[in-house]
C-alpha positions in Angstrom: 14.9 -0.1 -20.9 17.9 -2.1 -22.1 16.1 -3.9 -24.8 15.3 -2.5 -28.4 11.9 -1.2 -29.1 11.5 -3.7 -31.9 12.3 -6.6 -29.8 10.4 -5.4 -26.9 7.1 -5.1 -28.8 7.7 -8.4 -30.3 8.3 -10.1 -26.8 5.3 -8.4 -25.0 2.8 -8.9 -27.8 3.9 -12.5 -28.4 3.6 -13.3 -24.7 0.2 -11.5 -24.2 -1.3 -13.1 -27.2 -0.1 -16.6 -26.1 -1.8 -16.0 -22.6 1.7 -16.3 -20.9 1.8 -12.7 -20.1 -0.8 -10.3 -18.6 -1.6 -7.2 -20.6 0.2 -4.0 -19.5 -2.4 -1.6 -17.9 -0.5 0.8 -15.7 2.4 3.2 -15.9 4.7 0.9 -14.1 3.8 -2.2 -15.9 6.2 -1.8 -18.7 9.1 -1.0 -16.2 8.4 -4.2 -14.3 8.2 -6.2 -17.4 11.4 -4.8 -18.7 13.3 -6.0 -15.6 11.6 -9.4 -15.5 12.4 -10.0 -19.4 16.1 -8.8 -18.8 16.4 -11.5 -15.9 14.9 -14.1 -18.1 17.1 -13.4 -21.0 20.1 -13.2 -18.7 19.3 -16.6 -17.4 18.8 -18.0 -21.0 22.0 -16.6 -22.0 23.9 -17.9 -18.8 22.3 -21.4 -19.3 23.3 -21.5 -23.0 26.8 -20.5 -22.1 27.4 -23.1 -19.4 25.8 -25.9 -21.6 28.0 -24.8 -24.6 31.2 -24.9 -22.4 30.1 -28.3 -20.8 29.7 -29.9 -24.3 32.9 -28.4 -25.9 35.1 -29.3 -22.9 33.5 -32.8 -22.7 34.5 -33.3 -26.3 37.9 -31.5 -26.2 39.1 -33.2 -23.0 37.4 -36.6 -23.4 39.4 -39.8 -22.2 40.4 -40.9 -25.8 42.1 -37.7 -26.6 43.8 -37.4 -23.2 44.3 -40.8 -21.7 46.7 -39.4 -19.1 45.7 -36.5 -16.8 47.6 -33.4 -17.1 47.9 -30.8 -14.3 46.5 -27.5 -15.3 47.5 -24.4 -13.2 44.9 -21.9 -12.3 44.4 -18.6 -14.2 44.0 -15.5 -12.0 42.8 -13.4 -14.9 40.2 -16.1 -15.9 39.0 -16.5 -12.3 38.8 -12.7 -11.8 36.7 -12.5 -15.0 34.2 -14.9 -14.1 33.9 -13.3 -10.7 33.8 -9.6 -11.6 31.5 -9.9 -14.6 28.6 -11.9 -13.0 29.0 -9.6 -9.9 28.6 -6.4 -12.1 25.5 -7.9 -13.6 23.9 -9.0 -10.4 24.7 -5.5 -8.8 23.1 -3.8 -12.0 20.0 -6.1 -11.5 19.8 -5.1 -7.8 20.1 -1.4 -8.4 17.4 -1.8 -11.1 15.2 -3.8 -8.9 15.7 -1.4 -5.8 14.8 1.6 -7.9 11.5 -0.1 -9.3 10.7 -1.3 -5.8 10.7 2.1 -4.2 9.0 3.7 -7.4 6.0 1.3 -6.8 5.8 1.4 -3.1 6.2 5.0 -2.6 3.0 6.9 -3.9 3.2 10.3 -5.4 2.2 13.2 -3.3 -0.9 14.0 -5.5 -2.3 10.4 -5.3 -6.0 9.9 -4.6 -6.1 7.7 -1.6 -8.6 4.8 -1.2 -8.7 2.5 1.8 -8.8 -1.4 1.4 -9.8 -3.7 4.3 -9.1 -7.3 3.8 -11.4 -9.9 5.6 -12.0 -13.6 5.5 -12.8 -13.8 2.5 -13.5 -10.5 0.8 -12.2 -7.1 0.0 -13.8 -4.0 1.1 -12.8 -0.5 -0.5 -13.6 2.6 1.4 -13.5 5.8 -0.9 -13.1 9.2 1.0 -16.3 10.5 -0.3 -18.2 7.8 1.5 -18.5 5.2 -1.4 -18.1 1.5 -0.3 -17.5 -1.5 -2.4 -17.2 -5.3 -1.8 -14.8 -7.3 -4.0 -14.6 -4.3 -6.5 -12.7 -1.1 -7.0 -13.8 1.6 -9.3 -10.9 4.1 -10.3 -10.2 6.8 -12.7 -7.9 6.3 -15.7 -4.8 8.4 -15.9 -4.7 9.3 -12.3 -2.4 8.3 -9.5 -4.3 6.1 -7.0 -2.9 5.2 -3.6 -4.3 2.1 -1.7 -3.8 2.3 2.0 -4.5 -1.3 3.2 -5.0 -3.3 6.4 -6.3 -6.8 7.3 -8.9 -7.3 9.9 -8.0 -10.9 10.6 -5.2 -12.8 8.9 -2.5 -11.9 6.3 -3.7 -11.3 2.8 -2.2 -10.1 -0.3 -3.7 -7.6 -2.7 -2.6 -8.4 -6.4 -3.6 -6.8 -9.7 -1.5 -8.7 -12.3 -2.4 -6.3 -15.2 -0.9 -3.4 -13.2 2.0 -5.4 -11.9 0.9 -4.6 -8.4 1.0 -6.8 -5.4 1.2 -5.9 -1.7 0.8 -7.6 1.6 -2.1 -6.7 3.6 -1.2 -7.1 7.3 -3.3 -7.2 10.5 -2.7 -4.2 12.7 -0.5 -2.1 10.2 -1.1 0.0 7.2 0.7 -0.9 4.1 0.6 1.1 0.8 0.9 0.7 -2.9 0.0 2.9 -5.8 -0.8 2.7 -9.5 -1.9 4.7 -12.6 -4.1 2.9 -14.8 -3.6 3.5 -18.5 -6.5 1.7 -20.2 -10.3 1.7 -19.4 -11.5 -1.8 -18.7 -12.1 -4.5 -16.1 -9.1 -6.3 -14.4 -8.8 -9.3 -12.0 -8.1 -8.8 -8.4 -6.6 -11.7 -6.5 -5.4 -12.5 -3.0 -2.0 -14.2 -3.4 -1.5 -15.2 0.3 -3.2 -18.3 1.5 -5.6 -17.1 4.1 -7.9 -19.9 4.7 -10.4 -22.4 3.2 -12.0 -19.9 1.0 -8.8 -18.2 -0.1 -9.4 -19.1 -3.8 -12.7 -17.2 -3.7 -11.2 -14.0 -2.5 -11.3 -12.4 -5.8 -12.8 -9.3 -7.3 -12.6 -6.6 -10.2 -10.8 -3.4 -10.7 -12.9 -1.3 -12.9 -11.0 1.6 -14.7 -13.1 4.3 -16.1 -12.7 7.5 -18.1 -12.5 10.5 -15.7 -16.1 11.6 -16.8 -17.6 8.1 -16.3 -15.8 7.8 -12.9 -17.2 11.1 -11.7 -20.7 9.9 -12.8 -20.1 6.7 -10.8 -18.8 8.7 -7.8 -22.1 11.0 -7.8 -24.4 8.0 -8.1 -22.7 5.8 -5.5 -22.4 8.3 -2.6 -23.8 7.1 0.8 -24.5 10.7 1.7 -21.7 10.7 4.3 -18.0 11.0 3.7 -15.4 9.1 5.7 -14.5 12.2 7.5 -18.0 13.1 8.4 -18.5 9.6 9.9 -15.2 10.0 11.8 -16.5 13.3 13.2 -19.6 11.7 14.5 -17.5 8.8 16.0 -15.0 11.4 17.5 -18.0 13.2 19.3 -19.7 10.0 20.4 -16.5 8.6 22.0 -16.0 12.0 23.9 -12.7 12.9 22.2 -13.6 16.5 22.0 -13.5 16.6 25.8 -9.7 16.4 25.8 -8.7 17.4 22.5 -10.2 21.0 22.4 -7.0 22.7 21.1 -6.8 25.1 24.1 -3.6 25.6 26.1 -5.2 23.9 29.1 -6.5 20.9 27.1 -5.9 17.4 28.6 -5.0 16.0 25.2 -2.8 17.4 22.2 -4.2 19.8 19.7 -5.2 17.6 16.6 -5.5 20.5 14.2 -3.0 20.1 11.5 -1.2 17.3 13.4 -1.2 15.0 10.4 2.1 15.2 8.5 3.8 17.1 11.2 6.6 16.0 13.6 5.5 15.5 17.1 7.8 15.5 20.2 7.1 12.5 22.3 7.4 12.1 26.1 10.5 9.8 25.7 12.4 12.6 23.9 11.9 11.1 20.4 10.3 12.8 17.4 7.6 11.0 15.5 6.1 11.8 12.0 2.4 11.8 12.4 1.1 9.5 9.7 -2.1 7.4 9.0 -0.4 4.5 10.9 0.7 6.7 13.8 -2.8 8.0 14.4 -4.2 4.6 14.4 -1.6 3.2 16.9 -2.1 6.3 19.0 -5.7 5.6 19.2 -5.6 2.0 20.1 -2.5 2.0 22.3 -2.1 5.7 23.5 0.2 4.7 26.5 2.8 3.8 24.0 2.6 7.0 22.0 2.6 9.7 24.7 3.2 13.3 23.4 5.5 15.4 25.5 3.8 17.5 28.1 0.7 15.2 28.5 -0.3 12.7 31.1 -1.1 9.0 30.2 -5.0 9.4 30.8 -6.3 8.5 27.5 -7.9 4.9 27.6 -7.3 2.5 25.0 -9.9 1.8 22.4 -8.4 -1.7 21.5 -11.3 -3.9 20.3 -13.8 -1.2 20.6 -13.5 0.2 17.1 -13.7 -1.7 13.9 -11.1 -1.1 11.1 -13.7 0.9 9.3 -14.3 3.0 12.3 -10.5 3.7 12.6 -10.3 4.7 8.9 -13.1 7.1 9.7 -11.4 8.7 12.6 -8.1 8.9 10.8 -9.7 10.6 7.8 -11.3 13.2 10.1 -8.1 14.0 12.1 -6.2 14.4 8.8 -8.7 16.9 7.5 -8.8 18.9 10.8 -7.1 22.3 9.9 -8.7 24.3 12.9 -10.5 23.4 16.0 -13.6 25.2 15.3 -15.6 22.0 14.6 -14.3 20.4 17.7 -15.1 23.2 19.9 -18.5 23.6 18.3 -19.3 19.8 19.0 -18.0 20.3 22.6 -20.2 23.3 23.1 -23.2 21.5 21.6 -22.5 18.4 24.0 -22.0 20.6 27.1 -25.3 22.5 26.2 -27.4 19.2 25.8 -25.9 17.9 29.3 -26.7 21.1 31.2 -29.9 22.2 29.7 -32.6 23.2 32.2 -35.9 21.7 32.1 -39.3 23.5 32.6 -39.1 23.0 36.4 -35.9 24.5 36.6 -33.8 21.2 37.1 -30.8 20.4 35.3 -31.2 17.6 32.6 -28.2 15.4 32.8 
């Protein structure tokens, strides 16, 4: 950490008790604070050094002692010293900050994913199990939680000071951040990007619960349909199963197991299929054409809400086989071609 444990405890406890410092409530909070305090102390030391030299030289070389100016030749050693040492300190801070940045913004593989949609002026949380929250987020203590975020209108910024987490929420693009809460309790949620007249009211609560309490909350808060189940219904209602059957002669690519795979595109490039790629391919399919397929898929821009896109992405992510797709297609075709009592076909 670079700071002695005794000094670290004194600084953090004093700053927290004096209301100058948010409490540390996540696994990365201490690491972020260590970097910030190091920069703070380095600035104070640098300022003290400059002021000391300024006072000493002002006294030592004042006009009364040296009425006649004397030419002083430069020192290569001195100039190299005051260049190399600060450069080394700055590079050290850069490496430390970059390491911390990538640690905070690259979620662990075992993270529980929750979707966040920012709107003027509220936060909506979408849990995979179908739980929905407005201006609140319930999470379990001691578990890695990934937030996949997008804005429905303008730029927002999702900030939890006690977790040392802040991430921009951007229209048309997923951004991610993660945390692991270390203490149960309720923490403040802020939007730290000015987003309109009611920006100051775009706040909420992060409720950290013990694993057992969280499971009880999940069981009592379910809407009866998971995001993937909602996505399956939307997938069927939009007729997606007509083309994405998984058959060799299908008009659309096989979606089973596609998430996380590398997909060869019509332009010869290779794309990693992420949440963001799936969203973009649904909204602008002509710009994400897989190799071997024709650009016949219509755009759904403006026809699906961000919540609907999340449902579709969750459904596609969970597709391991095409059994459900073909079952839906068979049911749809049976309904369309079912004969009536008079022998005619019901459209």
